C-alpha positions as CSV (number, residue, x, y, z in Angstrom):
1,X,48.7,-136.5,83.6
2,X,46.4,-139.5,83.9
3,X,45.0,-139.0,80.4
4,X,48.4,-138.9,78.9
5,X,49.5,-142.2,80.5
6,X,46.3,-143.9,79.3
7,X,47.0,-142.7,75.7
8,X,50.5,-144.0,76.0
9,X,49.2,-147.4,76.9
10,X,46.5,-147.4,74.2
11,X,48.8,-146.5,71.3
12,X,50.9,-149.8,71.5
13,X,47.7,-151.8,71.8
14,X,46.3,-150.2,68.7
15,X,49.5,-150.7,66.8
16,X,49.6,-154.4,67.8
17,X,46.0,-154.8,66.6
18,X,46.7,-153.1,63.3
19,X,49.7,-155.3,62.7
20,X,47.7,-158.5,63.6
21,X,45.0,-157.8,61.0
22,X,47.1,-156.1,58.4
23,X,45.6,-152.7,59.0
24,X,42.3,-153.6,57.2
25,X,39.9,-156.3,58.0
26,X,37.4,-157.6,55.5
27,X,34.1,-159.0,56.4
28,X,33.9,-162.8,55.7
29,X,30.9,-162.6,53.3
30,X,32.2,-159.7,51.3
31,X,30.5,-159.6,47.9
32,X,33.0,-157.1,46.3
33,X,36.8,-157.3,46.4
34,X,39.5,-155.4,48.3
35,X,42.9,-155.4,46.7
36,X,45.8,-153.1,47.2
37,X,43.7,-150.5,49.1
38,X,40.9,-150.4,46.6
39,X,37.3,-151.7,46.9
40,X,35.7,-153.0,43.7
41,X,32.0,-153.6,43.8
42,X,30.4,-156.8,42.5
43,X,29.6,-156.6,38.8
44,X,32.4,-154.0,38.4
45,X,29.9,-151.2,38.8
46,X,32.6,-149.0,40.4
47,X,35.8,-149.1,42.4
48,X,37.1,-146.6,45.0
49,X,40.1,-146.2,47.3
50,X,39.6,-147.3,50.9
51,X,39.1,-144.5,53.4
52,X,41.8,-143.9,56.0
53,X,40.0,-145.4,59.1
54,X,42.0,-147.1,61.8
55,X,41.2,-150.8,62.2
56,X,38.8,-150.5,59.4
57,X,36.4,-153.3,58.4
58,X,34.5,-153.5,55.1
59,X,31.0,-154.8,54.6
60,X,28.8,-154.7,51.6
61,X,25.6,-155.9,50.0
62,X,24.6,-156.2,46.4
63,X,21.3,-156.7,44.6
64,X,21.0,-158.3,41.1
65,X,19.6,-155.0,39.8
66,X,23.0,-153.4,40.3
67,X,22.3,-151.5,43.5
68,X,23.9,-152.0,46.8
69,X,25.8,-150.5,49.7
70,X,29.4,-150.6,50.9
71,X,30.2,-149.8,54.6
72,X,33.6,-148.9,56.0
73,X,33.7,-148.9,59.8
74,X,35.9,-149.4,62.9
75,X,35.2,-150.8,66.3
76,X,35.0,-147.3,67.9
77,X,31.9,-146.3,65.9
78,X,33.3,-144.4,62.9
79,X,31.4,-145.4,59.8
80,X,31.4,-144.4,56.2
81,X,28.7,-145.8,53.9
82,X,28.1,-145.4,50.2
83,X,24.8,-146.5,48.5
84,X,24.9,-147.1,44.8
85,X,22.8,-148.2,41.8
86,X,23.5,-149.0,38.2
87,X,21.7,-146.5,35.9
88,X,19.2,-147.9,33.5
89,X,19.5,-146.6,29.9
90,X,16.5,-144.4,30.5
91,X,18.0,-142.8,33.6
92,X,21.3,-142.4,32.0
93,X,19.7,-140.6,29.0
94,X,17.8,-138.3,31.5
95,X,21.1,-137.5,33.3
96,X,23.0,-136.8,30.1
């Protein structure tokens, strides 16, 4: 019974936090853009829909060579990351 009462107390707190930050928080120094539930990388290398992570925050880094990483995480330790790089013409030819 004790666990259920703790969950009942936690749910309104989580809902209030989600409402306060709009469901998604974006890191202050984000290099890409988040708009309408879609992350777009710097330089328009790619875009992808945001994962469904409660109280999610987005962080990224980008290098001038077209490589980088985007992280999606919440304060409870859930984290999704994606590393990317822009293909050079030589690599693209090799993949094709």
